[in-house]
BAFI-3210 file (N, C-alpha, C; in Angstrom, 3 decimals, decimal comma, padded with zeros to 6 digits):
// residues 166
n [1|2|3|4|5|6|7|8|9|10|11|12|13|14|15|16|17|18|19|20|21|22|23|24|25|26|27|28|29|30|31|32|33|34|35|36|37|38|39|40|41|42|43|44|45|46|47|48|49|50|51|52|53|54|55|56|57|58|59|60|61|62|63|64|65|66|67|68|69|70|71|72|73|74|75|76|77|78|79|80|81|82|83|84|85|86|87|88|89|90|91|92|93|94|95|96|97|98|99|100|101|102|103|104|105|106|107|108|109|110|111|112|113|114|115|116|117|118|119|120|121|122|123|124|125|126|127|128|129|130|131|132|133|134|135|136|137|138|139|140|141|142|143|144|145|146|147|148|149|150|151|152|153|154|155|156|157|158|159|160|161|162|163|164|165|166]
n.u [095,945|093,953|092,286|088,707|087,630|089,672|089,846|087,336|087,467|089,463|088,147|086,042|087,482|088,507|086,190|085,303|085,374|086,987|085,150|085,629|086,857|084,820|082,914|084,278|084,436|081,714|081,108|082,718|081,521|078,953|079,667|080,701|078,360|076,758|078,325|078,167|075,407|075,255|076,475|074,798|073,447|072,455|069,008|068,050|068,963|072,218|073,194|074,329|076,969|076,617|078,547|080,896|081,404|083,188|082,911|082,871|083,854|084,806|085,918|085,107|083,332|080,227|077,690|075,305|072,256|070,173|071,320|072,677|073,879|073,914|075,679|075,464|077,312|077,362|079,284|079,114|080,240|079,804|079,317|079,329|078,087|078,419|076,967|074,680|075,926|078,549|078,252|077,513|079,841|081,670|080,665|081,170|083,945|084,543|083,906|083,766|082,729|080,367|078,857|075,832|075,542|077,194|076,175|074,248|072,325|071,102|070,740|069,160|069,097|066,202|065,483|064,171|062,703|063,102|064,084|064,939|065,317|064,880|066,660|064,711|062,609|063,408|063,661|065,060|065,662|066,475|068,823|070,330|072,588|074,628|076,420|078,780|078,414|076,986|074,320|071,979|069,185|067,569|064,265|060,867|060,094|057,760|057,402|056,506|058,335|060,628|063,532|064,647|066,814|068,823|068,945|069,639|072,122|073,568|073,922|076,042|078,303|080,771|080,267|077,962|078,343|078,825|080,748|082,538|082,746|084,417]
n.v [099,794|100,990|099,031|098,831|098,690|099,662|102,271|103,238|103,080|104,982|107,291|107,394|107,762|110,301|111,829|112,096|111,159|108,090|105,067|103,602|105,528|107,419|105,916|105,593|108,251|108,793|106,896|107,859|110,332|109,524|108,177|110,336|111,875|110,118|109,983|112,628|112,750|110,950|112,337|114,247|116,755|116,039|115,494|115,729|115,270|113,868|110,503|109,840|108,362|107,423|108,004|107,537|109,363|112,381|115,589|118,512|120,825|120,648|118,141|116,005|112,903|112,531|111,765|112,010|112,065|113,954|116,450|116,907|118,415|119,400|120,488|121,182|121,800|123,601|122,493|119,850|118,904|117,586|118,466|117,415|117,998|117,953|119,517|122,219|124,686|124,225|124,117|126,794|128,146|127,084|128,137|130,856|130,808|130,098|131,991|132,165|129,688|129,875|131,649|132,595|131,622|129,453|127,548|124,665|123,329|123,312|121,366|120,379|118,063|116,954|117,551|115,521|113,846|111,421|112,824|115,240|118,789|121,554|124,644|126,590|125,487|125,206|125,846|126,892|125,643|126,019|123,781|121,305|118,949|119,727|118,411|120,062|122,125|124,407|124,753|124,590|123,176|121,672|122,225|122,225|125,254|126,512|125,795|126,582|129,139|128,748|130,007|131,835|131,168|133,277|134,472|132,260|131,575|133,848|133,469|131,755|133,186|135,541|137,136|135,747|133,144|129,665|128,839|126,695|125,998|125,292]
n.w [043,768|046,419|048,922|049,186|051,842|053,511|052,595|053,272|056,088|056,590|055,718|057,607|059,932|059,481|059,555|062,201|065,707|066,494|066,875|069,285|070,928|071,113|072,497|074,915|075,828|076,152|078,153|080,263|080,702|081,541|083,890|085,414|085,687|087,201|089,524|090,479|090,990|093,088|095,105|096,176|098,343|101,728|102,615|105,089|108,552|108,760|109,506|112,839|114,561|117,572|120,483|119,130|117,117|116,827|118,368|116,451|117,515|120,317|120,341|121,914|122,327|120,641|122,463|123,865|122,741|123,245|123,296|120,990|117,951|114,501|111,664|108,299|105,459|102,326|100,658|101,148|103,478|106,716|110,017|113,347|116,661|120,219|121,913|121,897|122,338|121,536|118,780|118,308|119,149|117,313|114,911|115,400|115,378|112,802|110,587|107,756|106,944|108,293|106,939|105,301|102,651|102,679|104,382|104,395|105,979|109,374|112,219|115,259|117,844|119,460|122,889|124,473|122,775|120,158|117,672|115,143|114,924|112,769|112,181|111,908|113,325|115,941|119,447|122,576|125,822|129,321|130,680|132,738|133,917|131,015|128,161|127,666|129,402|128,612|129,126|127,579|125,846|123,093|121,964|120,701|119,030|119,844|122,461|125,769|127,396|125,928|124,282|121,383|118,512|118,165|120,740|122,314|121,192|121,824|124,507|124,613|124,374|125,581|128,793|129,423|128,804|129,595|132,470|132,516|129,870|126,777]
ca.u [094,686|093,622|091,092|087,558|087,441|090,679|089,470|086,166|087,940|090,175|087,133|085,316|088,396|088,611|084,909|085,022|086,067|086,853|084,046|086,103|087,070|083,496|082,307|084,985|084,010|080,343|081,147|083,273|080,482|077,920|080,236|080,752|076,992|076,345|079,075|077,574|074,082|075,455|077,008|073,862|073,388|071,406|067,718|067,757|070,188|073,024|073,278|075,409|077,357|076,693|079,708|082,057|081,617|083,763|082,366|083,732|084,427|085,583|086,494|084,546|082,396|078,816|077,120|073,990|071,430|069,351|072,054|073,447|073,571|074,598|075,807|075,793|077,758|077,031|080,286|078,857|080,831|078,872|079,955|078,472|078,436|077,847|076,252|074,341|076,927|079,716|077,914|077,576|081,248|082,299|080,242|081,905|085,356|084,656|082,944|083,623|081,813|079,094|078,124|074,555|075,667|078,002|075,427|073,130|071,287|071,489|069,767|069,363|068,333|065,246|065,928|063,625|062,155|064,089|063,874|065,748|064,608|065,624|066,879|063,429|061,682|064,010|063,716|065,990|065,296|067,572|069,024|071,531|073,834|074,745|077,754|079,871|078,075|076,363|073,017|070,901|068,657|066,654|062,857|060,083|060,108|056,518|057,395|056,497|059,611|061,759|064,104|065,000|068,182|069,733|069,090|070,377|073,509|074,193|074,283|077,279|079,403|081,064|079,994|076,799|078,728|079,073|082,101|083,414|082,708|085,682]
ca.v [100,413|100,660|098,219|099,654|098,697|100,547|103,627|103,608|103,307|106,269|108,349|107,433|108,339|111,723|112,484|112,285|110,312|106,645|104,501|103,249|106,748|107,989|105,111|105,890|109,585|108,641|106,171|108,758|111,316|108,846|107,941|111,632|112,239|109,248|110,385|113,864|112,434|110,239|113,259|115,326|117,107|115,333|116,181|115,723|115,027|112,688|109,619|110,055|107,157|107,885|107,591|107,300|110,582|113,464|116,939|119,324|121,928|120,269|116,823|114,960|112,064|112,917|110,587|112,265|112,588|115,078|117,712|116,907|119,365|119,052|121,535|120,671|122,878|123,450|121,662|118,462|118,599|117,478|118,596|117,054|118,678|117,283|120,498|123,362|125,729|123,906|124,562|128,256|128,537|126,719|129,136|132,089|130,616|129,806|132,897|131,868|128,546|130,249|132,553|132,017|130,885|128,258|126,605|123,963|123,084|123,147|120,551|120,172|116,912|117,320|117,214|114,261|113,014|110,933|113,514|116,423|120,031|122,492|125,939|127,302|124,832|125,010|126,780|126,345|125,793|125,778|122,373|121,070|119,323|119,505|117,842|121,016|123,131|125,614|124,885|124,704|121,965|122,001|121,814|122,926|126,707|126,952|125,335|127,714|129,460|128,544|131,194|131,613|130,920|134,389|134,633|131,098|131,647|134,929|132,917|130,972|134,137|136,567|136,887|134,871|131,771|128,769|129,013|125,574|125,697|125,565]
ca.w [044,118|047,804|049,132|049,565|053,283|054,081|052,213|054,076|057,452|056,596|055,636|058,878|060,908|059,183|059,815|063,623|066,654|066,302|067,649|070,626|071,697|071,365|073,554|076,155|076,258|076,627|079,423|081,267|080,998|082,331|085,212|086,105|086,035|088,305|090,701|090,964|091,546|094,351|096,087|096,462|099,759|102,472|102,749|106,514|109,320|108,424|110,680|113,794|115,288|118,956|121,271|118,256|116,342|117,630|118,226|115,591|118,284|121,505|120,042|122,768|121,581|120,668|123,097|124,442|121,640|123,651|123,211|119,742|116,884|113,254|110,661|106,961|104,589|100,903|099,987|101,516|104,780|107,838|111,325|114,465|117,903|121,391|122,716|121,035|122,529|120,707|117,420|118,291|119,225|116,042|113,930|115,701|115,034|111,364|109,939|106,326|106,845|108,912|106,045|104,867|101,397|102,907|105,222|103,754|106,985|110,770|112,943|116,688|118,328|120,514|124,247|124,995|121,702|119,194|116,401|114,907|114,629|111,941|112,828|111,904|114,253|117,260|120,558|123,561|127,226|130,258|131,019|133,514|133,266|129,574|127,906|127,798|130,384|128,075|129,767|126,589|125,225|121,994|122,021|119,683|119,232|120,492|123,849|126,713|128,022|125,016|123,654|119,989|118,054|118,457|122,187|122,822|120,751|122,585|125,821|124,502|124,201|126,586|130,211|129,581|128,467|130,725|133,023|132,172|128,441|126,096]
c.u [094,308|092,345|089,946|087,355|088,419|090,343|088,295|086,561|088,648|089,182|086,373|086,185|088,504|087,332|084,662|085,842|085,932|085,790|084,466|086,301|085,737|082,795|082,959|084,573|082,593|080,308|081,682|082,245|079,384|078,412|080,271|079,351|076,494|077,053|078,495|076,200|074,215|075,915|076,079|073,824|072,259|070,125|067,248|069,051|070,912|073,101|074,502|075,706|077,625|077,875|080,934|082,409|082,137|083,069|083,361|084,382|085,343|086,247|086,041|083,612|080,976|078,067|075,740|073,098|070,621|070,033|072,817|072,962|074,379|074,547|076,209|076,140|077,416|078,042|080,135|079,448|079,742|079,679|078,923|079,005|077,749|077,026|075,876|075,344|078,183|079,466|078,043|079,022|081,960|081,930|080,978|083,364|085,594|083,685|082,736|082,629|080,440|078,268|076,897|074,688|076,512|077,240|074,278|071,993|071,912|070,359|070,163|068,505|067,450|065,745|065,458|063,102|063,261|063,800|064,746|064,855|065,492|065,816|065,573|062,457|062,143|063,814|064,643|065,478|066,537|067,624|070,314|071,517|073,735|076,175|078,914|079,524|077,461|074,943|071,843|070,485|067,608|065,273|062,142|060,024|058,882|056,396|057,409|057,864|060,828|062,221|064,525|066,490|069,138|069,988|069,901|071,848|074,255|074,640|075,588|078,507|079,593|080,703|078,799|077,133|078,969|080,520|083,039|083,468|084,013|085,622]
c.v [100,006|099,839|099,103|099,745|099,673|102,005|104,095|103,866|104,659|107,423|108,484|108,086|109,851|112,483|112,751|111,357|108,852|106,109|104,169|104,465|107,414|107,233|105,408|107,257|109,519|107,940|107,063|109,820|110,728|108,599|109,234|112,062|111,414|109,631|111,659|113,619|111,769|111,188|114,434|115,569|116,357|116,173|116,209|115,497|113,774|111,810|109,941|108,717|107,594|107,246|107,232|108,560|111,679|114,788|117,773|120,470|121,430|118,898|115,717|114,108|112,601|111,700|110,775|112,886|113,831|116,429|117,854|117,979|118,959|120,222|120,882|121,863|122,568|122,585|120,180|118,053|118,589|117,535|118,252|117,692|117,981|118,222|121,656|124,508|125,480|124,326|126,085|128,738|128,235|127,742|130,462|131,990|130,365|130,685|132,626|130,724|128,872|131,164|131,834|131,200|129,621|127,176|125,997|123,788|122,998|122,384|120,449|118,978|117,376|116,789|115,839|113,323|112,586|111,529|114,753|117,607|120,897|123,788|126,736|126,740|124,857|126,199|126,138|126,632|125,538|124,290|122,255|119,635|119,096|119,052|118,818|122,208|124,410|125,818|125,045|123,339|122,375|121,394|122,503|124,415|127,196|126,472|126,542|127,891|129,282|129,876|130,830|131,435|132,030|134,544|133,477|131,180|132,763|134,437|132,141|131,869|135,004|136,171|135,964|133,412|130,959|128,875|127,903|125,257|126,074|126,825]
c.w [045,535|047,888|049,600|051,078|053,933|053,781|053,068|055,531|057,561|056,533|056,960|059,953|060,711|059,528|061,289|064,485|066,271|067,263|069,085|071,503|072,045|072,494|074,904|076,703|076,819|077,993|080,542|081,664|081,858|083,751|086,021|086,540|087,227|089,602|091,299|091,584|092,910|095,459|096,352|097,969|100,458|102,553|104,201|107,264|108,842|109,680|111,542|114,461|116,728|119,667|120,426|117,471|117,265|117,335|117,418|116,354|119,405|121,381|121,001|121,907|121,728|121,201|123,695|123,367|122,012|123,594|121,894|118,767|115,653|112,289|109,354|106,079|103,141|100,160|100,344|102,853|105,855|109,129|112,394|115,742|119,070|122,257|121,783|121,156|121,724|119,262|117,327|118,316|117,907|114,971|114,146|115,241|113,550|110,579|108,446|106,119|107,418|108,026|105,493|103,586|101,547|103,670|104,425|104,759|108,373|111,460|114,409|117,097|119,481|121,859|124,707|123,916|120,740|117,818|116,351|114,565|113,740|112,709|112,909|112,948|115,712|118,193|121,578|124,967|128,076|130,575|131,826|134,022|131,752|129,295|128,101|128,682|129,842|128,603|128,825|126,076|124,198|122,212|120,865|120,030|119,996|121,949|124,787|127,380|127,128|124,434|122,235|119,759|118,492|119,956|122,785|122,429|121,477|123,957|125,783|124,410|125,441|128,002|130,445|129,320|129,738|131,182|132,580|130,697|127,779|125,256]
res [m|p|e|p|v|a|v|e|r|a|r|a|r|d|r|g|l|p|l|g|l|a|a|a|v|l|a|a|g|l|f|a|w|l|l|l|r|a|q|t|l|p|e|g|p|a|p|v|v|w|d|k|t|a|c|a|h|c|r|m|h|v|g|e|p|g|f|a|a|q|l|q|l|e|d|g|t|v|h|n|f|d|d|p|g|c|l|a|r|w|l|d|e|h|p|k|d|a|a|a|d|a|v|h|a|i|f|f|h|h|k|t|d|d|r|w|l|t|r|a|e|v|g|f|v|d|a|s|p|t|p|m|g|f|g|l|a|a|v|d|a|r|t|p|g|a|v|g|w|q|q|a|m|a|r|t|r|g|p|h|a|a|a|g|a|p]
***
């Protein structure tokens, strides 16, 4: 005659997952949830290591904060740029990543203030010299003489682009 403990263990095993396996599945699920929570998209500009981070377009170091720009994609990728024109050129060269559903956020560092501006807040003024010669610097959109996003980005293309820009 089988022992009562062995019979009870067999019945428990037949009813569902063994306790150890259930605990392992629960732990793996908790770990996956924590990992996903840790990889949420930034709510503002990601930190830039000045003079060490390479521009995603021209590969020069991003060293002058007054001309820096940053693109954050929905997949979590962050691209930094040393000149607003480099960001515009990169968007032109990567239409799939430039699509509205692929972009999480775009930021431009203010020309003189230590702060970032969103695409909705930014305007551009003429500046010289600039890191890559595009002649644009980010300011508040309401700054007298500032041009908007579309007009500034048009200046980075075709005959209006800077002669020395890549």
